[in-house]
Biopython code that builds the backbone (N, CA, C, O; Angstrom):
import numpy as np
from Bio.PDB.StructureBuilder import StructureBuilder

atoms = [
    (1, "UNK", "N", (8.493, 1.702, 2.183)),
    (1, "UNK", "CA", (7.385, 1.164, 1.422)),
    (1, "UNK", "C", (7.363, 1.824, 0.043)),
    (1, "UNK", "O", (7.479, 3.042, -0.094)),
    (2, "UNK", "N", (7.216, 1.008, -0.926)),
    (2, "UNK", "CA", (7.234, 1.481, -2.302)),
    (2, "UNK", "C", (5.800, 1.695, -2.798)),
    (2, "UNK", "O", (4.897, 0.930, -2.459)),
    (3, "UNK", "N", (5.607, 2.714, -3.583)),
    (3, "UNK", "CA", (4.274, 3.052, -4.088)),
    (3, "UNK", "C", (3.789, 2.014, -5.091)),
    (3, "UNK", "O", (2.584, 1.898, -5.317)),
    (4, "UNK", "N", (4.694, 1.262, -5.694)),
    (4, "UNK", "CA", (4.294, 0.268, -6.688)),
    (4, "UNK", "C", (3.453, -0.847, -6.076)),
    (4, "UNK", "O", (2.642, -1.463, -6.767)),
    (5, "UNK", "N", (3.637, -1.106, -4.796)),
    (5, "UNK", "CA", (2.842, -2.142, -4.128)),
    (5, "UNK", "C", (1.377, -1.721, -4.077)),
    (5, "UNK", "O", (0.486, -2.552, -4.254)),
    (6, "UNK", "N", (1.126, -0.449, -3.838)),
    (6, "UNK", "CA", (-0.246, 0.050, -3.823)),
    (6, "UNK", "C", (-0.856, -0.084, -5.206)),
    (6, "UNK", "O", (-2.026, -0.446, -5.334)),
    (7, "UNK", "N", (-0.080, 0.203, -6.243)),
    (7, "UNK", "CA", (-0.573, 0.073, -7.602)),
    (7, "UNK", "C", (-0.849, -1.389, -7.953)),
    (7, "UNK", "O", (-1.809, -1.685, -8.665)),
    (8, "UNK", "N", (-0.003, -2.311, -7.452)),
    (8, "UNK", "CA", (-0.246, -3.734, -7.702)),
    (8, "UNK", "C", (-1.555, -4.184, -7.072)),
    (8, "UNK", "O", (-2.343, -4.891, -7.700)),
    (9, "UNK", "N", (-1.784, -3.775, -5.832)),
    (9, "UNK", "CA", (-3.023, -4.160, -5.151)),
    (9, "UNK", "C", (-4.241, -3.548, -5.846)),
    (9, "UNK", "O", (-5.276, -4.201, -5.978)),
    (10, "UNK", "N", (-4.117, -2.312, -6.285)),
    (10, "UNK", "CA", (-5.220, -1.666, -7.003)),
    (10, "UNK", "C", (-5.484, -2.368, -8.332)),
    (10, "UNK", "O", (-6.640, -2.571, -8.705)),
    (11, "UNK", "N", (-4.434, -2.737, -9.040)),
    (11, "UNK", "CA", (-4.608, -3.428, -10.316)),
    (11, "UNK", "C", (-5.277, -4.782, -10.123)),
    (11, "UNK", "O", (-6.154, -5.162, -10.900)),
    (12, "UNK", "N", (-4.868, -5.509, -9.092)),
    (12, "UNK", "CA", (-5.505, -6.799, -8.796)),
    (12, "UNK", "C", (-6.986, -6.592, -8.521)),
    (12, "UNK", "O", (-7.824, -7.335, -9.032)),
    (13, "UNK", "N", (-7.308, -5.596, -7.726)),
    (13, "UNK", "CA", (-8.704, -5.325, -7.398)),
    (13, "UNK", "C", (-9.529, -4.939, -8.609)),
    (13, "UNK", "O", (-10.656, -5.410, -8.763)),
    (14, "UNK", "N", (-8.990, -4.094, -9.471)),
    (14, "UNK", "CA", (-9.724, -3.662, -10.662)),
    (14, "UNK", "C", (-9.944, -4.821, -11.622)),
    (14, "UNK", "O", (-11.044, -5.005, -12.143)),
    (15, "UNK", "N", (-8.902, -5.596, -11.854)),
    (15, "UNK", "CA", (-9.023, -6.723, -12.778)),
    (15, "UNK", "C", (-10.019, -7.749, -12.263)),
    (15, "UNK", "O", (-10.857, -8.235, -13.021)),
    (16, "UNK", "N", (-9.935, -8.081, -10.983)),
    (16, "UNK", "CA", (-10.861, -9.058, -10.410)),
    (16, "UNK", "C", (-12.290, -8.546, -10.475)),
    (16, "UNK", "O", (-13.204, -9.313, -10.777)),
    (17, "UNK", "N", (-12.500, -7.270, -10.199)),
    (17, "UNK", "CA", (-13.845, -6.699, -10.253)),
    (17, "UNK", "C", (-14.432, -6.764, -11.655)),
    (17, "UNK", "O", (-15.589, -7.147, -11.828)),
    (18, "UNK", "N", (-13.642, -6.391, -12.653)),
    (18, "UNK", "CA", (-14.129, -6.414, -14.034)),
    (18, "UNK", "C", (-14.448, -7.843, -14.473)),
    (18, "UNK", "O", (-15.499, -8.090, -15.065)),
    (19, "UNK", "N", (-13.556, -8.771, -14.189)),
    (19, "UNK", "CA", (-13.790, -10.163, -14.580)),
    (19, "UNK", "C", (-15.018, -10.726, -13.875)),
    (19, "UNK", "O", (-15.816, -11.431, -14.493)),
    (20, "UNK", "N", (-15.178, -10.427, -12.601)),
    (20, "UNK", "CA", (-16.347, -10.918, -11.864)),
    (20, "UNK", "C", (-17.639, -10.346, -12.422)),
    (20, "UNK", "O", (-18.634, -11.062, -12.535)),
    (21, "UNK", "N", (-17.637, -9.079, -12.769)),
    (21, "UNK", "CA", (-18.842, -8.476, -13.339)),
    (21, "UNK", "C", (-19.193, -9.093, -14.690)),
    (21, "UNK", "O", (-20.364, -9.342, -14.973)),
    (22, "UNK", "N", (-18.189, -9.340, -15.518)),
    (22, "UNK", "CA", (-18.437, -9.972, -16.809)),
    (22, "UNK", "C", (-18.984, -11.378, -16.616)),
    (22, "UNK", "O", (-19.914, -11.787, -17.311)),
    (23, "UNK", "N", (-18.413, -12.115, -15.677)),
    (23, "UNK", "CA", (-18.878, -13.480, -15.436)),
    (23, "UNK", "C", (-20.289, -13.499, -14.857)),
    (23, "UNK", "O", (-21.086, -14.369, -15.207)),
    (24, "UNK", "N", (-20.604, -12.562, -13.986)),
    (24, "UNK", "CA", (-21.954, -12.510, -13.427)),
    (24, "UNK", "C", (-22.978, -12.158, -14.492)),
    (24, "UNK", "O", (-24.088, -12.689, -14.479)),
    (25, "UNK", "N", (-22.622, -11.271, -15.414)),
    (25, "UNK", "CA", (-23.539, -10.902, -16.497)),
    (25, "UNK", "C", (-23.793, -12.078, -17.438)),
    (25, "UNK", "O", (-24.862, -12.179, -18.040)),
    (26, "UNK", "N", (-22.806, -12.963, -17.561)),
    (26, "UNK", "CA", (-22.972, -14.132, -18.424)),
    (26, "UNK", "C", (-23.458, -15.347, -17.641)),
    (26, "UNK", "O", (-23.367, -16.481, -18.113)),
    (27, "UNK", "N", (-23.975, -15.096, -16.436)),
    (27, "UNK", "CA", (-24.574, -16.131, -15.576)),
    (27, "UNK", "C", (-23.597, -17.240, -15.211)),
    (27, "UNK", "O", (-23.932, -18.423, -15.259)),
    (28, "UNK", "N", (-22.401, -16.843, -14.852)),
    (28, "UNK", "CA", (-21.357, -17.772, -14.380)),
    (28, "UNK", "C", (-20.931, -17.390, -12.971)),
    (28, "UNK", "O", (-19.760, -17.106, -12.722)),
    (29, "UNK", "N", (-21.891, -17.385, -12.053)),
    (29, "UNK", "CA", (-21.615, -16.953, -10.677)),
    (29, "UNK", "C", (-20.608, -17.849, -9.970)),
    (29, "UNK", "O", (-19.835, -17.377, -9.137)),
    (30, "UNK", "N", (-20.612, -19.155, -10.300)),
    (30, "UNK", "CA", (-19.678, -20.069, -9.653)),
    (30, "UNK", "C", (-18.234, -19.751, -10.021)),
    (30, "UNK", "O", (-17.356, -19.760, -9.157)),
    (31, "UNK", "N", (-17.984, -19.473, -11.287)),
    (31, "UNK", "CA", (-16.631, -19.119, -11.718)),
    (31, "UNK", "C", (-16.254, -17.738, -11.186)),
    (31, "UNK", "O", (-15.092, -17.485, -10.868)),
    (32, "UNK", "N", (-17.234, -16.855, -11.091)),
    (32, "UNK", "CA", (-16.988, -15.527, -10.531)),
    (32, "UNK", "C", (-16.516, -15.615, -9.084)),
    (32, "UNK", "O", (-15.637, -14.864, -8.661)),
    (33, "UNK", "N", (-17.101, -16.526, -8.341)),
    (33, "UNK", "CA", (-16.681, -16.722, -6.954)),
    (33, "UNK", "C", (-15.242, -17.225, -6.883)),
    (33, "UNK", "O", (-14.466, -16.787, -6.034)),
    (34, "UNK", "N", (-14.897, -18.130, -7.763)),
    (34, "UNK", "CA", (-13.526, -18.660, -7.795)),
    (34, "UNK", "C", (-12.534, -17.548, -8.145)),
    (34, "UNK", "O", (-11.455, -17.470, -7.558)),
    (35, "UNK", "N", (-12.895, -16.699, -9.092)),
    (35, "UNK", "CA", (-12.022, -15.583, -9.473)),
    (35, "UNK", "C", (-11.844, -14.629, -8.298)),
    (35, "UNK", "O", (-10.747, -14.117, -8.074)),
    (36, "UNK", "N", (-12.915, -14.387, -7.550)),
    (36, "UNK", "CA", (-12.822, -13.519, -6.370)),
    (36, "UNK", "C", (-11.868, -14.104, -5.334)),
    (36, "UNK", "O", (-11.062, -13.380, -4.749)),
    (37, "UNK", "N", (-11.957, -15.397, -5.110)),
    (37, "UNK", "CA", (-11.082, -16.049, -4.130)),
    (37, "UNK", "C", (-9.630, -16.001, -4.585)),
    (37, "UNK", "O", (-8.731, -15.765, -3.778)),
    (38, "UNK", "N", (-9.401, -16.223, -5.869)),
    (38, "UNK", "CA", (-8.034, -16.161, -6.403)),
    (38, "UNK", "C", (-7.467, -14.751, -6.257)),
    (38, "UNK", "O", (-6.299, -14.584, -5.906)),
    (39, "UNK", "N", (-8.290, -13.739, -6.525)),
    (39, "UNK", "CA", (-7.842, -12.352, -6.344)),
    (39, "UNK", "C", (-7.498, -12.055, -4.901)),
    (39, "UNK", "O", (-6.511, -11.376, -4.619)),
    (40, "UNK", "N", (-8.311, -12.563, -3.986)),
    (40, "UNK", "CA", (-8.033, -12.380, -2.559)),
    (40, "UNK", "C", (-6.722, -13.046, -2.162)),
    (40, "UNK", "O", (-5.936, -12.472, -1.409)),
    (41, "UNK", "N", (-6.488, -14.243, -2.660)),
    (41, "UNK", "CA", (-5.242, -14.955, -2.347)),
    (41, "UNK", "C", (-4.038, -14.192, -2.893)),
    (41, "UNK", "O", (-3.016, -14.089, -2.216)),
    (42, "UNK", "N", (-4.147, -13.659, -4.107)),
    (42, "UNK", "CA", (-3.034, -12.886, -4.672)),
    (42, "UNK", "C", (-2.741, -11.639, -3.842)),
    (42, "UNK", "O", (-1.583, -11.313, -3.582)),
    (43, "UNK", "N", (-3.798, -10.948, -3.432)),
    (43, "UNK", "CA", (-3.604, -9.747, -2.612)),
    (43, "UNK", "C", (-2.995, -10.114, -1.256)),
    (43, "UNK", "O", (-2.136, -9.392, -0.749)),
    (44, "UNK", "N", (-3.426, -11.212, -0.676)),
    (44, "UNK", "CA", (-2.858, -11.645, 0.606)),
    (44, "UNK", "C", (-1.394, -12.055, 0.464)),
    (44, "UNK", "O", (-0.599, -11.838, 1.378)),
    (45, "UNK", "N", (-1.033, -12.645, -0.674)),
    (45, "UNK", "CA", (0.371, -13.003, -0.889)),
    (45, "UNK", "C", (1.242, -11.750, -0.936)),
    (45, "UNK", "O", (2.343, -11.741, -0.385)),
    (46, "UNK", "N", (0.767, -10.709, -1.579)),
    (46, "UNK", "CA", (1.511, -9.443, -1.615)),
    (46, "UNK", "C", (1.641, -8.879, -0.199)),
    (46, "UNK", "O", (2.709, -8.408, 0.193)),
    (47, "UNK", "N", (0.545, -8.929, 0.565)),
    (47, "UNK", "CA", (0.562, -8.385, 1.929)),
    (47, "UNK", "C", (1.484, -9.195, 2.831)),
    (47, "UNK", "O", (2.205, -8.623, 3.648)),
    (48, "UNK", "N", (1.472, -10.505, 2.695)),
    (48, "UNK", "CA", (2.337, -11.354, 3.533)),
    (48, "UNK", "C", (3.804, -11.089, 3.210)),
    (48, "UNK", "O", (4.644, -11.083, 4.109)),
    (49, "UNK", "N", (4.116, -10.872, 1.947)),
    (49, "UNK", "CA", (5.489, -10.529, 1.571)),
    (49, "UNK", "C", (5.921, -9.220, 2.232)),
    (49, "UNK", "O", (7.043, -9.105, 2.724)),
    (50, "UNK", "N", (5.018, -8.236, 2.238)),
    (50, "UNK", "CA", (5.332, -6.954, 2.882)),
    (50, "UNK", "C", (5.529, -7.132, 4.385)),
    (50, "UNK", "O", (6.435, -6.527, 4.958)),
    (51, "UNK", "N", (4.711, -7.937, 5.023)),
    (51, "UNK", "CA", (4.840, -8.170, 6.463)),
    (51, "UNK", "C", (6.145, -8.890, 6.769)),
    (51, "UNK", "O", (6.796, -8.591, 7.771)),
    (52, "UNK", "N", (6.535, -9.832, 5.923)),
    (52, "UNK", "CA", (7.816, -10.509, 6.101)),
    (52, "UNK", "C", (8.983, -9.551, 6.002)),
    (52, "UNK", "O", (9.933, -9.636, 6.780)),
    (53, "UNK", "N", (8.914, -8.639, 5.048)),
    (53, "UNK", "CA", (9.965, -7.623, 4.917)),
    (53, "UNK", "C", (10.010, -6.704, 6.136)),
    (53, "UNK", "O", (11.082, -6.287, 6.575)),
    (54, "UNK", "N", (8.828, -6.395, 6.678)),
    (54, "UNK", "CA", (8.758, -5.564, 7.878)),
    (54, "UNK", "C", (9.438, -6.246, 9.055)),
    (54, "UNK", "O", (10.204, -5.613, 9.782)),
    (55, "UNK", "N", (9.165, -7.532, 9.247)),
    (55, "UNK", "CA", (9.796, -8.259, 10.352)),
    (55, "UNK", "C", (11.301, -8.370, 10.170)),
    (55, "UNK", "O", (12.047, -8.305, 11.147)),
    (56, "UNK", "N", (11.757, -8.535, 8.937)),
    (56, "UNK", "CA", (13.201, -8.560, 8.672)),
    (56, "UNK", "C", (13.840, -7.219, 9.030)),
    (56, "UNK", "O", (14.926, -7.172, 9.607)),
    (57, "UNK", "N", (13.156, -6.135, 8.680)),
    (57, "UNK", "CA", (13.677, -4.803, 9.011)),
    (57, "UNK", "C", (13.732, -4.587, 10.518)),
    (57, "UNK", "O", (14.691, -4.012, 11.031)),
    (58, "UNK", "N", (12.712, -5.045, 11.221)),
    (58, "UNK", "CA", (12.690, -4.905, 12.687)),
    (58, "UNK", "C", (13.802, -5.709, 13.319)),
    (58, "UNK", "O", (14.451, -5.242, 14.255)),
    (59, "UNK", "N", (14.033, -6.929, 12.814)),
    (59, "UNK", "CA", (15.139, -7.724, 13.337)),
    (59, "UNK", "C", (16.477, -7.052, 13.099)),
    (59, "UNK", "O", (17.346, -7.081, 13.970)),
    (60, "UNK", "N", (16.656, -6.456, 11.951)),
    (60, "UNK", "CA", (17.901, -5.777, 11.640)),
    (60, "UNK", "C", (18.091, -4.540, 12.525)),
    (60, "UNK", "O", (19.194, -4.289, 13.013)),
    (61, "UNK", "N", (17.032, -3.780, 12.730)),
    (61, "UNK", "CA", (17.134, -2.561, 13.519)),
    (61, "UNK", "C", (17.491, -2.868, 14.960)),
    (61, "UNK", "O", (18.371, -2.226, 15.534)),
    (62, "UNK", "N", (16.816, -3.844, 15.547)),
    (62, "UNK", "CA", (17.026, -4.141, 16.964)),
    (62, "UNK", "C", (18.080, -5.205, 17.209)),
    (62, "UNK", "O", (18.401, -5.491, 18.363)),
    (63, "UNK", "N", (18.622, -5.793, 16.171)),
    (63, "UNK", "CA", (19.676, -6.790, 16.314)),
    (63, "UNK", "C", (19.194, -8.081, 16.916)),
    (63, "UNK", "O", (19.962, -8.769, 17.590)),
    (64, "UNK", "N", (17.940, -8.436, 16.694)),
    (64, "UNK", "CA", (17.352, -9.677, 17.205)),
    (64, "UNK", "C", (17.517, -10.744, 16.122)),
    (64, "UNK", "O", (17.173, -10.532, 14.959)),
    (65, "UNK", "N", (18.058, -11.908, 16.540)),
    (65, "UNK", "CA", (18.254, -12.978, 15.560)),
    (65, "UNK", "C", (17.527, -14.196, 15.976)),
    (65, "UNK", "O", (17.570, -15.208, 15.278)),
]
sb = StructureBuilder()
sb.init_structure("model")
sb.init_model(0)
sb.init_chain("A")
sb.init_seg("    ")
for serial, (resi, resn, name, xyz) in enumerate(atoms, 1):
    if name == "N":
        sb.init_residue(resn, " ", resi, " ")
    sb.init_atom(name, np.array(xyz, "f"), 0.0, 1.0, " ", f" {name:<3s}", serial, name[0])
structure = sb.get_structure()
């Protein structure tokens, strides 16, 4: 596992939080919700990629095809 993945997830979280706070202050709660959902989807895409790599490693280790 590479440490850069943790930094990517943290950066996504920080950016989404700042944008959501700015949008809420400007009374754009609907767009803020959309930004939150997009941030969640991006974080899940990173996590799914990591899980896929994990399964590939397990298949290689145990010789399961």
